[in-house]
N, C-alpha and C positions, 0 to 999 in steps of 0.2 A: 334575604330580607324577611322579616316577620311582620305580619299584619294581624291584629286581633280585631274581630268584628262580631257584633251580635247578629244572629240569624234566626229565622223561624223555619221549622221543617213543616212543609205543607204539601199535601198530595205527592209525597215521594221526592220532593225537591227542597233543598236548602235555599232560602231566600234571604240574602243579606239585607240588613236594615238600611245600609247606605251603599252607594256605588263603590266598586272596588277599583283600585288603580292598576288594572291588569290589561294586557293586550288581548285582543280576540284570539281564541284558541290556545292561549298560554296554559301550559301544564303547571299545576300546583299540587302540593301535598296538604291534606286537610286533617286536622286533629280535632275531634269533637270533645267538648267538655261542657257538661251541664252546670249551670249556675248552682251554687250550694246555698242552702238556707243557713240561718244562724244556728239552728239545731245541728245541722251537718258539721258545721265548723267547730262546735263546742262540746257536743255530748261526750266525746272521748276524754275531754279534760277532767271530767269528774269521776272517771273510772267506770262509766257505764259499759257493760259488756254485751248488751243487746244491740239491735240495729237502730238506726236513726228514726225509723217510722214508729217503733215501739216507744222510744224515748219521747217523741213528740206527742204521741197519744197519751202517755203517762202524764206528761206535763200539762196537757190540756185538761185531762180529768182532774188533776190536782188543783188547777186554777179554778175550775168550775166548782169544786168542793169548797175551796176557800171563799168564793163569792157567795155560795149558799149559806155558809156559816156566818158570814158578815151581815147578811140581810135578814 
């Protein structure tokens, strides 16, 4: 059975957002996946060869430049 839940990592412990349908002391296997931003999902589609953080910074700077030119 696969269950997908949102959780927060706090003080060294993963805390699920909702109660889990598990028995006390039941052993499970956990896979950690961070949510991806729109940038993470799309920057490779345009042929960007840098990392997502650089692309996001570049896009933010470009957006600010466009705003300054428009005002």
